[in-house]
N, C-alpha and C positions, 0 to 999 in steps of 0.2 A: 186817518190824518197822516199826510206825508210830511214829516218834519223836515226832511231834506229839502223839499221844494219850498217850504215856508222859509227856511234859513237862507236859501239862495235868493229868494225874493227880497228878503230883508237887507242883505248886503248889496243887492243891486239898487235898492232904494237910496242907500247912502253911498252912491257910486264914487264920489270924489274921495271920501275917507277910505273906501275900499281900495281904490286905485293907488292912493298914497302908501297904504300899508303893504299892498302887493308889490309895488315897485321897489320900496325899501328892502323888503324881505328877499325879493328876487335878486337884487343887486348884491346884497350881503352874501346870500347862499351861493350865488353864481361865482362871485370872486373867490370864496373859500374853495369851492369845487374846482375851479380852474387852477388855483395854486397847488392843490393836492395832486391834480393830474400832471401839472408841469413838474412838480418836485419828484414824483414817482418815475415819470418817463425819463427825465434828465438823469436821475440816479441810475436807472437801468442802463441808459446809454453809456454813461461814464464807466460803470462797472463792466459792461460788456466789452467796451473798447480797450480797457486796461488789460483784460484777460490775464495772461501770465507774464506780462512785461514788468520787469523790476526797475530797470534804469533806462535812460536815454542818453547816449553819447552823442554830443553835438558841439557846434562852435560855441565859444563863450558868449554869454549874454544872460538874459533872464531865464532861470530854470523853468518858471511857469510858462513862458513863451515856448520853450523847447517842448514841453509836454503838449501844449495846445496845438502846436504846428506839426509835430511828428507822431503823436498818438491820436489826437482828435481831428487833425487837419482843418482847424478853424482859424489859423493864424499863419503869418509868414515865418519861415525859419530864421534862426539867428545867424546863419551863414553856412559855409561848407568846411569840411575837414579833409585832410589828406588821408588816403587809404593807408599809406605806410605808417603814418603817425597813429592811426586808429588801431593798427594791428598790435601795437604794444599793449593795448588794453584788451582787445577782444580775443587775443590768443592767450590770455592769462588763464591759469588753472582755476581762478575764481569764477570764470565765465562758463556757463553751461551752453549758451547759444547766443549768437549775435546776428540779427537780421538787418541787412543793409537797406537803406532808403536813399534814393537819389531822385530829386525832382526839382522842377523850376518852370515847367511848362503846363499848359492846360488845353483842353478842348471844350469849347462852349462852357467855360468856367469850371469844368470838372478836372481835377488834378490828374496828371499823368505821372505815375510813381514807378520808378525803376527799382526793382527788388528781385527776390528769388521766390521759389515756390513755397518756402517756409513761411512767408508772410500771410498768404491766404489760408495756409494750413493752420496757422495760429488761431484763426477765427472759425476753423472747421467749415470753410466755404466749400460748397459742392457745385459742380458744373451743371448748369441747366441745359446748355448747348455747347458743342465744340470741345476743345481741348485746352490744356494748360499751355501758357506761353513757354517756348523753349529756344527760340531764335530771336536775334535782334529785330526789332520792329514788329514782333508779334504783340498783339494787345488783347487782353481779356478785360471786359468791362463789367462793372457791378450792375446789379439789377436796376437800381434807380437811374444810373447813367443810360442804360439801354432803353428804359422807359421814356426818359425825358428827351434824349437826342435822336432816338430812332435807329441807332447803330445795330446792325445785325451781322451774323457770321458772313465774312467775306467783304464787309464794308471797309473802305479805306478813308483815312482822314489825315490831315496834317496838324501839327501842334502849333501853339502860339506861346511865345515867351511870357512868363509871368503867371499870375494866379487868377486874374479876373478880367482878362482882355475880352473885348467883344469879338464876335465871330467875323466882323467885317474890318477888324484892325489889321490891315495888310502889312503895316510896318513891322509887326512882331511875328509874322508867319515864318515857320520853318518849311523847307521844301520837301524833306524826306517823308514819305507817307508811311503811316502805320496801317497794319491789316488786322482786323478783328478776327481772332481765331477761337474765341470762346466768350460765353456769358455766364456769370455766376448766378446761382439761385439767391433769393433774398435771405440774408443772414442776420439782419438787424444790427450789423456792425458797420464800422466806417468803410469797409470794403464796398458796400452797396453803392457808394457815391465816388468811387475811384476808378481810374483806368490803370491797370497793372501791365508792366512790360519788363523785360530783362534790364538790368542795370546798364548793360552795354548800349542799349538804345539811347539812353539819356546821355551817355558819354559821347557817342557818335554824333548825335544831333548838335551838341554844343561844341564839339571839336571840328564839326563839319567834315568828318571823315567817314568813309564807307567801309573801312576794313573792320573785320571782326576781331574782337579781343577775347581773351580767355573768359569762360563763363563763370568760373568760381572766383568771386571777388574777395573772398575771405581767406581761403586757404590755398592760394596759388602754389603750384609746385614748379620748381625750377630744375633744369637738368643738373643731375649730380655731377660734380667735378671731382677728379681724383685728388685726394688730400695730399698736399705736399708739405714737406718738413720746412721749418724756418731756415735751415741751412740751404736747402734748394732754392728757396725764395731769395735769400741773400746772395746766392751765387748768380742767379739769373738777373735779378734786379739791381743788385749792388746796394740795397737799402736795408736798414734794420727796421724792426717793427715800429719803433718810436719815430723814425724818419717818415715812414708811411703815414702814420697818424698825423704828423705835423703837416705833411703836404696836403692831406685831405682837408685839414682845417683851413689851410691857406686858400684852397679852391672852393671853400664853402660847402663841401660835402659833409655828410653826417653818417657815420657807420650805423647800421641797424643790428638788432639782435639776430644772430644767425648769419650775418655776412652782408653781401651786396644788396642794394635796393632792387626790387623786382620790377618788371615792366609796368605794372599797374599801381605801384606805390605812389606815383605822383598824380594819379587820378583823384578826383574829388567825390566825396559822398556827403549827402546832407546830414545823415544821422545813422546811428545803429540802435536798434531796439535790443536790449540785453536782458537775458534771463540769467540769474545768478546761480551758482552751484552751491555755495555755502552761506550761512548766516555771517554777517560781518563783512560781506564783500564790498559794500558801499564805501566804507571808510578806507579800505585798502586801495580800491580802484580810484576813488576820488583823489587820494593822495598822489597817485600816478599822473593825474591830469594837471597838477600844479606846475606852474612855469611852462605851460603849453597853451596852444590856442583852443584847446578843447575843455569841455566841462561835462560832468556827469550829473544828471538830474534824477532825483529819486521820485518815481512815478507816484507811489502811495502818498508821500508827503505833499507833493504839489497838487495832487488831485483832491486831497482833503482840504487844502487851502482854498482851492477853487470852489468846492462844494460849500465851504463855510462862507465864502463871499456871496454865492448864490443864496445861501440860507438866510443871510441878513436881509437881503432884498425881499425874498419870499415871505419871511417872517413879518416884516413891516407891513406888507400888503395884506397878509392874513389878519394881523392885528387891526388894521383899518376895517377889514371886512367884518370882524367880530363886533366892532363898535357899531357899524351900520346895522348888523343883524339885531343887536340889542335894542337899538332905536326902533327898528321895525316891530319888535315884540312889544315894546312900550306903546307904539302906535296902535297895534292890534288891541291891547288891553284898554287903552283910552277910548278907542272907537267902540268897542263892545260895551264898555261901562256907560258911555254917553248914550249909546243906543238904548241900553236898558232903562236909563232914567227917562228918556223921551217916550218909550213905548210901555211904560208901566200900566197904563189903562188897557191897552190891547192885550198885554199878558194876563192882566186880571180877568178880562173877559174870556180869555182862553181857559183859565181855571174854572170859571163858572160854566163853561160848555163841556166840562168833563175832563179837562186836562189836569194831570197831577203835578205835584212839585217836581218830580223827576222829569216830567215832560218839558217844563220850562227850562230846567237846567240843561237837558239834552239839546234843546233848541239853541241855547246860547253857545254850547260847546260845538255844535255843528256849524254855526256861523264862523267861529274861530277856525275850525278845521277846513272849511271852504277857503278861507283867506290863506291859511298856511299851505294847503295843498296846491292852490294855484301858484303861490309864490315859489314853492319848491320846483314845480314843473317848469315854470318860466325861468327860474334860476339855473336849472340844468341846461336848458337850451342856450341861455345866455353864456354859461361857462364854456360850452362847446363852440359857440360862435366866437367868443374871445380867443379861445385856443387856436381856432382855424385862422383868425386874423393875425394873431401873433406869429403863427407858423409861416404864413405867407410873407409877412413883413421881414422876418429874419431868415428867409430862405436863401437869399444871396450871400448872407454873411456866414451862417452856421450850416445850412443845408442838412439839418437834422429833421427828418419828417416826423411829425407827431401824430399819434393815433387819436384823432379828434373824437371819435365816437366810442372810444373804449370806456366801458363801465367797470369800475373797480369796487371792491367791498367798502372802501372808504366813502364812496358816494352814498351807498346804502346806509352806512352808519351816520353820515352827516344828515341825510334826509330823515332818518329815524329820530335823531336827536332834535332836529328842527320841529318835527311833529310833536314831540314830547314837550318842548318848551312852549310851542303854540297852545297846547292843551293847558299848560300851567298859566299862560297869559289869559286864557278864557275861563279859568277855574273860579276866580274871585267873582266876576260878574254872574257866572252860573250859580254859585252858592247864594249870592244876594237875591237872584231871581227865585231860588227855591224858598228862601225865608220871607218872601214878600207877603205883607198883610193885605189880603184881597179886600176886605170890607173897608179898611182905611183908605186904600187906593181908590176904590170906586166912590166913596163918599166925598173925597177931595177932588174928584174929576170935575 
């Protein structure tokens, strides 16, 4: 006697009840599985892209927007800041490292970011082909960019102003071409979807200048001048120190730490990614940005706020999915219980043909397991289909590729728990079948 085939035949006989139970269970399990997958992958992406970045120095605005635009590259920046102004912060002893970012152009909606070699090194990016950028208008593309755009070593392209212009938007085209000199291996970081170039490229494109500027945008060195005494200055210029400061104020100039403003001090940068040297650096450095056009955003604080905002939405969806799953389990219980009442005569005959009490209970349990098993399998594919659809819909906005078919241990735990609850929903009808009075059932037939 093949109980599994008999159980399958029984649930097929009640096909509409079975379909209702399976669809409800698949929808509930699928939604929970999709939420778990999204939550895990988004958390991994956020943590991977934060890396060792402590602060973001950018133009005043929303701190969260600064993090989204300069760390995750999913928003527009709050503005630009002057290199000379930023030096007062990044050259402070509290700062371990400051990585410059200058951007405002794109190629086929992928951002072109002017920076230094320290930026890809932060994410431990390795070259798949070619070499690292070292000259203006050298470009190294991320793995996703190369895959989607078809750029290869030696390819040339021109940039477009903005972050999401279409490739045929000629009104925003720049004329100076970039040359692809390298392609990064997939790193699972934000670099996969960026085009990196020296900072000088960004400056030259927007200044419409072809001259090369010094490569080091953080620690430029100026020619040393012989130190002259105040007496010599007074003798040559006929001015005292106070008079010099007064004249500079009248001309609108502002003296900087260490003396004259350097050639690149009036250049603009979008942001600096800062690694701190000591604990307590944020309070000290943030104080220095007061009464300036700059702000210092704490990456850890803003990222936690972002994850909390995501968590509220994901938690709400998971709660709805739990309710749907509970309803599906009740549906399975009601379906099996009604089926038991309708098939009492057949089950009694099964007992008279040699079936034991355990045979009847196992039959009911197998019917429940068939429904739960189909619901779990269908729910898994439903969750992956929903993840794929969500990834495609958000591709233009976030450009974070999701691993649709990734199976994680939480999936196995979810399906295991679902099977256990399914067995529990089938248990009461199975016990009732075991205790059924055969003679009474047959006599009342």
